[in-house]
C-alpha positions in Angstrom: -2.6 -2.0 0.9 -1.3 1.4 1.7 2.3 2.5 2.0 1.8 2.8 5.7 0.5 -0.8 6.0 3.5 -2.0 4.0 5.8 -0.1 6.3 4.2 -1.5 9.4 4.6 -5.0 8.0 8.3 -4.6 7.3 9.1 -2.5 10.4 9.8 0.7 8.5 8.1 4.1 7.9 5.9 5.2 5.0 8.5 7.6 3.6 11.1 4.8 3.2 8.6 2.5 1.5 7.6 5.2 -0.9 11.2 6.0 -1.7 12.0 2.4 -2.2 9.0 1.8 -4.5 10.0 4.8 -6.6 13.6 3.5 -6.9 12.3 0.1 -8.0 10.1 1.9 -10.6 13.1 3.9 -11.9 15.1 0.7 -12.2 12.3 -0.8 -14.3 11.5 -3.6 -11.9 7.9 -2.5 -11.1 5.2 -0.2 -12.4 3.3 2.0 -10.0 -0.3 2.7 -11.0 -3.2 4.0 -9.0 -3.6 1.5 -6.1 -1.6 -1.2 -8.0 2.0 -2.3 -8.1 2.9 -4.5 -11.1 6.1 -6.5 -11.4 7.5 -5.9 -14.9 11.0 -7.2 -14.6 11.5 -10.0 -12.1 15.2 -10.2 -12.8 15.7 -6.5 -11.8 13.5 -7.0 -8.7 15.7 -10.0 -7.7 18.9 -8.0 -8.3 17.5 -5.2 -6.2 16.7 -7.5 -3.3 20.2 -9.1 -3.4 21.9 -5.7 -3.4 19.8 -4.5 -0.5 20.4 -7.7 1.5 16.7 -8.6 1.7 
């Protein structure tokens, strides 16, 4: 799934999705690899979603 496809699914734009994914990676919640997003810290991911009001 591309960043554009994710953006379309959530009603956003590619740039916002890309920025959010990078923020999640810096927070240690996910790991971005070529064509793959891995969740490495579910607690950090849950905290992020709560902070963002998701």
